[in-house]
N, C-alpha and C positions, 0 to 999 in steps of 0.2 A: 281605701280605708285600711286594709291590711294586705299582707302578701297573698293570701288565698281569697277566693271568692266567698262572699257571704252566702250561706245556705239559708235563704229567707224562709222557705217552708219549715225547716227544722226549728229555726228561731221563733217563728210565729206559733208553732205547736208548743214549744217550751214556755213561751212568754206571750200568751194571747192578748194581754193588755198593752203590749208595746205599741206606742204611737207610730203608725205606718201609713204610707200612701201606696199607690201602685208600684212605685220604684223602690220602696224600702222604708227604713226608719226615718222619722222626721224629727227635727230639733228646732227649738226656739232660740237657742243661744249656743255659742261655740263651746262652752264648758260641757254642755250636754253631749255633744258629739265626741268630745274628748273622753268623757267618762265611758261612753258607749264603746269607743275604740279600745280603750284600756281593758275593758271587760272582755271584748272579743279576743284581744291579744292573749290575755291570761287563759281564756278557754282554749284557744288554739295551741297553747303550750302544754295543755293537759293539766293545768292547775286545778280545775274543777270541771264537773259536768254541767250541762244545762239544767239537769234536775237539781243539783246542789245549788246552782245560782238561783233558780226559781224559788227554792226554799228560803234563801237569804233575802231575796227581794220581797217575797210574801211576808216574811217576818218584819222587814223594815216598814212595809205598808201597814201591816196590822198594828205595829207599835205606834206609828204616826196617827192612825185613826183612833186608837185608844187614848192618845194625847190630845185629840180634838181636831185633827185634820179632816175637813169636810169632804175630801176626795172628789173634787171637781175636775180632776185630771191635770191640773196645772202644776201639781207638785210631784208628778211621776218621776222625773229625773232627780229630784232631791232625794226621793226614796232609793232610786237607783244608786246614787252616790253613797248613801248610808250603807246599802247592801255591799257595795264595792269595798268600802272601808272595813266593814265587819268581816267579810270573807277573806280579805287580804290579811287582816290581823289574825284570824283563826288559822290561816294556812302558814303563818309565820313570815309573810312577805314584808310586813311592816309592823313596827311596835306602836302601841297606843300613845306613848309619850311623843313619838315622832309625828303622829297624826295631830296631836294637840299642838305641838310646836308649829307645824305647818299651817294649821287653822289660824293660830295667833298671828303668824307672819302675814297671811293673806288679809286678815281683818285689819291689821295695822296699815298695810299697803293700801287697802280700799279706803280707809279713813283719810289718807293723805293724797288721794288721787282726785283731781277735779272731775266733776260729773261729765260723762261722755268720753273720757280718756281711758285708754287701756290701763288696767291695773298691772303694775310691775312689782315683783318681789324685790326687796332691797332698796326701794325708792326712798329717798330722804328728802325732807323739806327744810 
């Protein structure tokens, strides 16, 4: 996943709701693993502490619940991605307009991708 070993006990302590099995985090889709790996890489670089990350993740979950998310556990990584976007913006790693542009590009690519096919940015029809 990354160049160093995952410290699962530390991660589980900081993020007790993280979906895990005995071997570590579990993912239902490749994008979830990618978002997780990006977060780990930023933490390993010292961009933020696990306590900071937990605060951002808690905020993303709290905001989603306030907006009506029933919290059945199937939206955990959507909240994870929101937290990643928020902390990356707050730390100056990405600008809000760049995030909006990238979301629009992914949306357009998804709309033009046949069901079951991988979504590719820059795909034209």
